[in-house]
N, C-alpha and C positions, 0 to 999 in steps of 0.2 A: 234546645236552647242553649245558648253559651253565655258565658261571663263577658263583661266589657273588656277586660284584659286577658281573662283566662288564669288559671293556677300556675302556668309556667312563667309568666311574669314575675309572680310574686316568690315561687319557691327558690330561685336562685340567690337573691340576697337571704332569705331565711336560712338556708343552708349554710352558708358562710358564716353568719352568726352562731348558728349550731354549733358548728364544728368548731370555731373559735372560742366560745364561752359556754359550751353545753347546754343542757336542759334550760337553765334559765335565760342564756341567749336566744336560744329556738323559740321558746315560748313568747319573749319579748318582741323578738322579730316578726313572729307571726301576727302577734295581736298590733303590731305597729301598721301592718300592710291593710287592716281592715278600715280605719278611716279613710284612707287614700281609695279603697275598692269602693266605698260608699260615695266618695266625691264623684269618682269616675262614672259609676251608675247614675247618680243624678244629673251631671253634665249630659250623660246620653239620653235622659229623659226616661228612662225605664224603670226608676227606682219607686216600684210600688210594692203593693203585699205580695202578688203573684209571683214577681221576680225574686223577691227577697226570699220566700219561701222556696222557689222551684231553682234558684240559680245562686243567689247571693249566700244563703246560709250554707248550702253543700260546698261551695267552693272556699268559703272560709274555713269550715271545718278540715277540707282538705289540706290547706296551707298550715294549719294549725297542727294537724297530723305530722306533715312532714317535718315542722320545726322540732315538735316533741320528740319523733323519732329518731333525727339525726342527733339532737341534744343528749338523748339518753344515751344513743349509742356512742358518743363521744366520752359521756361521764361513765360508761361503763366499762370504755378501754383503760381510762385513766383509774377506774375504782377497783379494778380487778388487783391491784398491787395492796398497799397498806389499807386503803380504803373501802375494802370490799364489802364490809357490813354496812356502811354508810350508804352505798350504791343499793344494796338490798332493800334496807329502810325505805329507799327513794322510791324504787318500783314497786314495792308493797302498798304504798300510798297512792298509786297512778290507777285510775279508774277504768282506763283502758287496757286490755288484755296485752300482757306482754311475753313473748317466748324467745328463747335463744337456742338455737340447733347448730350442730356440727354441718358444715356445707359439703364434706367427705362423705359423710356416712348419713346425713339426714336426721341424726337421732337427737332427740331434745337433750340440752345440759342443763336449762334453767326455765322458770316461769314465774309469774306472779299470781297472787290471789285472784285477781280479775280473769286471768285466763284459766284457772281452775274453775272459777264459778261459770264461766261462759261454755267451755267444753265438757264440765261436768266430770273431769278427771282430779285426783290428788295429785301432787308433785310427784310422789313415787311412781303414779302410774303414768305420768306424763313422760318421765326419764326413761321407760321402758317402751317408748312408741318413736316413731318417726314423723316428720311433718307430712309425709306423705300419706300416712296412715289417717291422718286428720283434715285430709283435702277431698272434696268432693269430685275434683278434676285431677288426679295424681300427674298425669302426663304433662298438662299445663303447668302444674306447680314445679315438677322437675326441670321443666326448660326454662320457668322465670328464676329459679336457684342459679342457673348457668349464667343468666344475665346479670344477676346480682353480683356475682363472683367477679364477673367480667367489668361490670360499671360501677360498682361500688354501693347503688342503692337503685330502689325503685318504687313507684307508686302504683298498687293495682286497685282500680276504682271498685271492681265487682268481683269477687271470687267466693263461692260457696264453699263453708267449711262444715265438716262432719263432726258432731257431737257425741258424746259417749252411748246415747240413746239410739244411734242410727239416723237421726233426723238432721237437717243439713238446714243452714241459715246463710244468708247473703251477708258478705263482710267486706269491708274497706281494709286493705292491708298495706302498711308502709314498712319497707323492709331495709335493711342497712348492712354492709358487710362491716365486720369487724376482725381485727387480726390479734390472735394470742399465740406468740411465738409461731411455731410452725403451723398451728392450726388455723383455719378460717371459719369463723362462726359467723352467723347471720342472725340478726336479732329482727323480730318482726312485731309490729303493733296491730293488732288485730281489732277491728270497732265492728261491732253488730249493726248494720245499717237497715234492719227489717222495718223499723217505725219510718224512717225517712223514705223508704220505697212506699210503703203504704200511705204516706202522705203525698207523694208525687202521683201515685195512681188516683188518690182522692181528688187531686186538682185536676188530673186529666180528665175523669169522669165527670167533674162539674163543669168544664169547659165544654165538654161535648154534649150535656145536658142543655147548657145555655145555648149552644149552636143550635141545638135541634129544636129548642124552643122558639128561638128566634126565627129559624127557617119555616116553622109551622105557622107562627104568625104572620110571616110576610105571605105565605101561600094564602092564608085565610083572608087578608086584605086583598089580594088580587083577585080572588074569587068574588068578593063584594063589588 
């Protein structure tokens, strides 16, 4: 199923406000699209609990992630100068995992506490690794890095990431290219979507159960 207008419609203005005004602009821009999204869902006659859980909330989270990702990237580029410490304090308070790596070497150069908690590595351990080490699909990740360097940003709705204990979890990733002198960095915001996928599976299972029960009831009625 897809949303009424999809995330693409909303991400363009959100990206613009994020790049102009940073994290605050990106977050405000993303939140401002939610009422419009609700109105369009209602106008289409599909604003019920199932669509909210299965379509509306995932799309809203996606737009917010794009706004936050682009805004933080913009703030990061500005803050690497005199306000570097302020930026560190900002991402330290962010609940989503944020990592920064060198696009040429793929080696991590920074991460926040949420990333350390998600992956199970300390900051020093992060800096000894590459983004490919933490991907369950290194080839796809390497290809995506090339796309980011070329296009400037990307949104990956599903990519399994590898944790320190060797297990993998499904993640939603928003990545943005940053320029730091001659270096090209990539900032990624990684969100564990395990709970969302489980909720989606529960919804699908409930729908299948209801469909089966209805079919059985109809068959019983015909036999009578």
